[in-house]
N, C-alpha and C positions, 0 to 999 in steps of 0.2 A: 449525630456525630458532632463533636464540639468544634467550632470554627478555629480555635487556637491550635488544636491538633492538626486540622487540615492545613493550616498555614505552615506548620512545621513540616508536614508531609510534603507539601508543594515545594518547599525549599530543598528538602532531601531529594525529591524527584529531579529538580534542576541540577543538583550536584551529581546525581547518578548519570544523568544524560551527558554532562560534560565529561565525566570519567569514562563513560561508555564510548563517547566519540574518540577520546584519546586511545582507547583500546582498539577501536576500529581502524584508526590511522595506521596501526601496526599490524593489523590482521587481514585486511581486505586486499587481496591480490598482490600487495607489495609492501615491504617495509620502507616507508619513505620519510617518516618523521626524522627531522634532523639532517636530511639530505638537502644541501644547498641547491641541487639541480631541480627541485620540485617546489611548487607553490600551491597554496590552498586558495580556492576561489569558490564563491557562492554563485549558483545559477538559479535565479528566480523563474519558475515556470510561468509563462505569459498566457497560455491558452486554456486555463482552467474554466470549466463550465459547471456551475453548481446550482441546484434548484431543489424545491421541496415537493413531495407528493403525499397526499393524504392516504392513510392505510385503509380507511373504512373499518368494517367489523373484522375482528381478529379472533383466532382460536384461543379459547380461555379455559378449556377443561384440563384438569389434572396439572395445574401449575404448581411448582415447588413452594411458592409463597403466594398469598392472596391479599388483595386490597379490600378494606371494608371502611365505609364512612363517606363523608361529603367533603369535597375540597374545591374551593373557589379560587381560581387564579385569574386576576383581573385581565391578564394579557391573553389568556387562552380560553377561559370559560369555566363552567361548573361541571364537576364530575360527581356522580353518585355511584358508589361501588357496592353491589349486593353480592351475596355468596350463598351457594347451595351445596350441600355435601351429603353423601351417604353416611350411614352410621353402622357399625358392626358390634357384635357381642365381644366382650373381653374374653369370655369363656363360652364356647358353644354348648348347647343342651344343658343349661345350668339347673341346679337344684337350689331353691331359695329357702328350704326349710318349711316348717309347718306354720300355716296362717301368716304369711309375711305381710307386713304393713309398712308402707313408705313413710319415713320420717321427713326426708328432704332429698331434693335432687339439685345438684349444682354442676355448673360448667365453668371451668377456669382455663383461659387461654393466655399464656404469658406474652407480654410485649417484648420487643427487642429493647434492651436498655444498655447504657454505658455502665461499665463495672463499678465506677466510683459513685458514691452516694453521700448525702449529707444527713446528719442525725439531728432531729429537732429536740427541744427540751424534754418532750414527752418520751423520748427514746425511739420515736417513729422514724424510719428511714425513708428518704425521698431521693429518687433516682432521676437521671436525665434520660428521657425517652429517645430512642433511635428509630428512624423510619416512621415517624409520625409527622404529618404535614398539615399546615394550618396552625391554628391556636388550640392546642389540646385541652386547655383549661376553660377558657371563656366561650369557645365556640361549641355549643351543645347541639345535639340532634336527637331525634327519636329513633330508637332501635327496637325492631320487632323481630321475634323469632317464632316461626310457624313450623308445624309438621309439613314436610313436603310430600305430596301425593303423586309426583311424577317420577317414573322409574328412569334412572340414569343408566343408559345401556353401556355395555362394554364394547360391543361391535355394531357396525353399521348395517342395518337390514337392507338398505338400498344397494349394497354391494355384496349381497348374499353372505353377510357376516364374515367377509374375507378381510376387512380392514377395521381398524379401531374407529369407534364413534368419535366424531368431532362436534363440539358445541362451541358456539361463537358468542362474542361479547354482547350482541344485540338481541339475544334470543330468550330474554326473561319472559317474553309473552307466551312461550310454550310451558313455562312453569306455573304462571299465575293462575290459570283455571283450576289447578290441582292443589291450590293452597289450602292447608287443613287448619287444625286447631291452633290458636295462638297459645304459645307455651310459656311465656314469661309470667311469673306471678305479678299480680297488681300490687307490688311492694310499695310501702311508703318511701322506700329508698329510690327516688326517681332517677338516680344516677344509673340504675339498671335498665331503665325503659324510656320514659318520656323526656328525660334530660340527661341522656347518656353523654359521657365525655371520657377521654383517655387520661386516667388519673396516674400521677407520678408516684403516689405513695404505695408502700409495700402493703401486702395483705396478710392477715393472721388467720390461723386455724387454732381454736382454743381447745384446751384439754377438757374431756368429758369422762363420765363414768361409763360403765358397761351398757347403760341404756340411753345414753345420749344427753345426760344432764350436765351442765357446766359445774365444775368443781373449783375450789380455791386451792391455795398452795399446800394445804394439808389434805387434799383429796376429799374434803367435805363438800357435799352438794350445796350450792349457793341457794340461800333462801329466796333471793331475788335473781331469777335467771336472766333478767334484762340488765343487771348491773355489770357493765363492761369493765369497770375499774378493778373488780375483784377476780376477774377471770385470769387463768394462767395460759400464757402463749405456748402452744404445743409445737407450732410450725410457722415459720415466716416464709412468705412467698414474695418473689419480686413482683412489681406491678403487672397487672394483667386484667383481662376482662373477666369479671365474676358475675355470673347470672344464676339466680335461683329460679328453677323451672317448676312447673305445676305438678304437685304430687299426684293428683288424681289421674292425670293423663298417664304417667309412668306406672302407676299402680295397675291400671287397666291394660296398658299396652305391653308391659314387660312382666311384672310379677304375676298377674292373674293369667298370663298366657303360657306359663311354663309347661302345662300339659296339653297345649293345643297343637304342638308340632311345629309352630312357627318360629321356635327358638332352637330347632334341632341343629342347624348349622347356619353359617353366615350367608350362604347362597339363598337359602329359604328366607332368612331374616331380612335381607336387603329388599326383597320384594314385598314382605309383610309390613315393615317399617321403612319407608323409603327415604328417610333422612330429615334434615333440618334446613330451613330457608331463613337466612339472615337478611333482613330488609331494612333500609334506612330511609328516613324522611326528614325534610327540613322542618324545624320549629320556628326559626327566624330565617327569612329568605337570604340565600347566599352565605349562610353561616354554617360552620361545621369543621370537622377535622377528619383526616383519613389516615389509617394505619396500615402498614404491611405486616401481615400476621402469618405464622406457621400453624395452621389449624391441626396439623398432625401431632402437635405437642399438647393438644388439649387434654385436660384432666376432667373426665365426664363421669360422675359417680351418682349412684342411687344409694342412699343410706336408708336402711330399713330395720325393723325389728321382727324376729321370728324365733321359734323354739323348735326343739326336736318333736317328733311325733309322740303324742300322748300314749302311754301304756298303762296297763293295770297297776303296775308297780309305781309308776310316776304319772298320774293322770293330769298334773298341772306343771309341766316342765317350765323352767325359767326362760323368759324371753330375753334374748340378747341383741345387741345392736350389731348389724352386719353391713357390708357394702358390696356393691356390684358395679363393675366398670364397663363403660361403653367406649368405643373408639371412633374417631372421625378423621377426615382429611386424607390426602394422598401424599405418600412419600416414597419415591422410587428407590431410595436407599434402604428402606425397611420392607417389611411384609404388609404395610398398610396400603391397600389398593381400593380405598373408598373413592369412587368417582366424585369429582367436585367441579363446579363451574363458577367463574367470576362473571358477573354481568355489570355492564357500565351504561348508565344513562348520562348522556353528554349534551350540554348546551354550549355551543361555540360562541365565543365573543365575535363581535363585528370585525375587529382588527385581525383576528386570527383567520377568519373566513376570507377577508380581503387579501391577506398576505398569501394564503394558499392559492387563491385565484390569480394573483399577479405573478406567480412563479413561472419562469420561462425555461423550458428544457433545451431550447435552441441556442439562446445567447447567454443564459444564466440569469441570476437574480441578485438584487441588492441585499436582500435579507433571506435568511434560512430559518424556518420554523420547525424545530424538532420537538416532538412531544410523545410521551409514553402512553400506555393504554391503547385505546383505538384512536391513535393520534396521527402522527406524521413522521416521515423519514426525509433526510436529505440525501441527494445523490450527487456524485462528483465524477465528471469525465476529466481525467488528469491531463491529457494532451490532445490537442486538436490543431487544425489548420496547418498540418505538415510539420509541426514543431517536433514531434517525436522522431520522425525520420531524419530531420536535420540534426537533431541532437545525437542520434545514434551514429550518424556519419562522422560528426566531429569527434565523438568518443573514440571511434575506431581509427580515424586518421591521425589523431593527436595523442593517443595513448592516455586519455583521461581515466582516472579511477574514482569511482563513487565511494565516498567515505561516510556520508551522512545525508539523510533526507528527512525533513520535518514538515508536517502539515499543521498550520496554525490557524485556529478559528478564534476571532475576536468577538466578544459578547457585546451586543448592543445594550450598553448600560442604561441608556435612557428608556428603552423599551422594557427593561427588566427592573426598573426602579421600584415599581409598585409590587413586585413579586416578593412574597415572604420567604419562598424557598427557591433555590436554584439546583439543577442537577449537579451532583458532586462529580459526576463522570460521564463522558460520552464514549461511545464505542464505534470504531471504524472497522469495516469488514468488507469482504469480497461479495458484492451484491449480485454479481453475474452468476456465481456458483453457490451462493448461500453458505460460505465457509469462512473460517478465520483467515487472516493474512499471515504470511510466513513470519513477519516480525512478531506477531502475537505468539506463534508456536515457539520461536527461538528464545523468547524472553522467559526466564525461570525465576526472575526476581520476585521478592515477596515484601509486603508491608507489615506494619504492626497490626493493622486490621486487614483481614482477608480481602475486603473490598478494594484494598489498595495494592493487591498483587499486580504483577506485570507493570512495575514502576517505569521501566525503560520504554516499553511500548507507549505508556502514557495515557492521555485523555482525562487526567484528573484536573479539576478546576484550579486555576491560580487566582487568588483573591487579593484585593486591597488590604492594607492594614485595617484592623478593627477600628482604629481611631478615625479612619476615613470612611467607615461604613461597612467594610468587609464584603463589598459586592464583588461579583465575579469579573475578571478581566479577560481571560482567554483559556482555551484548551489547546494543548500541543500533543500531537501524535507522531510517533517515529515510524517511518516507512522505508528505512534504509535498504533492507533486504528485498523488499517488494520492488522498489525502484531499480535496484541493481539488477534484478532479474529481467525487468522489462527492457533495460538498456543494453544488457550484455547477452551475447549469443551463448547458447548452451553447447555441449559437446557435438551436437549434430548440426550446429550452425544456424539454429532457429532461435527466434526471440519469443519470450513469453507474451501472451496476449495482453493488451492494454485493457484490463477489466474495468468495469464500473465499480466505484467505491460507494458503499452505503454508510450513513452516519445516523446513529440513534442515541437516545439516552439509555442508560443501563442501570439496573439495580445491583448487579454484581458482575464484575469483569470475569469471574470464574465460570459463569453460566453462558455457554456458547451454543446451546441447542436453539432450534428455530421452531416457529409455529406458523400455521397456515393463515393466509388472508382468505376471507370469505369470497372476495371478488378480486382475483388477480388483475394486474394491469401491465401494460407494456410502455416502456419509456426508452426512446432512442434505440429501438430494436431489441431491447432486453426485456423479457417477461419476468415480472416480479410477482412471485406467488407465495412468498413467506417473508418473515421478518425475525430479528433476534427475539427470543423468548423473554430475555431479561428486560427488553424495552416495554413489554406488555405490563410487567409487574410494577415498574416505576411510573407514577402518575404525573411526574413533573415535565416541564417544558422549558425551552430557552430560545431566545432569538439571537442568531449569529449573523455577522456580516457575510455577504456572499462574494462572488467574484466581480461584481460591479458596484462601484461606489460613485454616485453621481455628484456628491458634494466635492467641489474642487479644493476645499480646505485640506492642506497637507496632513494635518492630524487625522482627518477622516479617511483620506486616501491610504494612510498607513495601516488602517484596520481591515483592509480588504483581505479576503481569504488568500493564504499564501501556501505555496509548496516551494520550499527552498532546498536545492540539492547542492551539497558541498563536494567539490572535486579536488583531487590533487592532480597536477598536470606538469609536464616538463617545463622548466624555466626557459 
């Protein structure tokens, strides 16, 4: 995402918030704007308690998006993200023709890109990559692709197959003993293997004749098949991972197995060929880049030559080039149900480890560390020390009306100075019940980018000008309806419970499903057994000011975590 666009979006969010407040003054409980008998006052909540908890291993099977690569955040540590997926037949019980022989096998997985691109003098298009973290050009790593020999189950045998199987981020050790054949070609193009990187340039598929030979603009076969300058571009593809896989493996595993019964249907096939394992390794310590990918969008093709069955009339039928597709990845909105798992190897930095250890759920903390993957969450207890009861009494006695409430998190800019990436958004949710807040539900606003939907609810990063470095300043989340319900009695004369608020990074505000923690924990009487699924997908982290700021400097005191409630009350 381009920072200039985010800056514009942030300004638009602030405008929407101001407009929405004006609307609320006229819609919540009373029409009071313009009435000289009412005044608007801000009430800063004094008894916030905020702290951080480490999640430990998290459920990572069948995520809608997956991480792959190596990402080093000096503030939090090093993450290595591996991926395993089942593979299925594009067509069940296929017929490949007579004497099929593999020409090539390729796998193309598109990256997320911004729609704009630049065109070089050669005519080649170069895009800006979205959801790629680290330095995608200079930070290279080794990518390995293996046949996976471990069967990824649909249902849990320890529960008599009554519940779906869960796999967790730290369980790569169950896959490793079943690692099979290495499937990448030992290509001279090291960008596919030993020096892999996320390339911004588009990809080409060149025009060929019926048997797979490159042709020129006149459809004549090129004398020099390696002369790229004379090839004709048949198809342009946006940047993506392009991997040439071993012909011999797929010849034996797929084409030669057509009569074995192992290709009869996908249930049989998934046990016969149990999928692919993508594994990453550092080539330079601490270097690499990590991308968020949709493996269900993969183009996985076997290109081969075959002919019709010879007959007496035609003993030597012509061989033609054909293709066969395989599918991979999990996508709940389609019929793709290939089980997949993301695995994370994580080495924590000393600062992050110490910051987690220093967090205090009784009095709160000076710093909040939130991180995606198998990372950490922040929790906030909004009212304590009798403040809630006192506030309710004042509201009822004085006819105060809640018009707006905002939770503001200031970023520790010094702590994040060395970070190359910051989370573009945080997500605030009901951690007691593992559901969205009412303000989230009520907000139907949308942004130019779907990731910026729920503009009024907020949580989008606000940045400095690019001229000042473009670093993050704060995140603001609107909790008006939630606070209003806590403070106001319902029709039965009851108050809503003062639930625990959770805070996470998020890859998409539209994704509100949850995933399980491998080891649940209890904090201040509430058992936490799950976390937002979108927090697992996003590998980034940020350091926020908590409810305690020990530095007496007024500028530092002003960065303390805030919940400001705006009331109208009789003059």
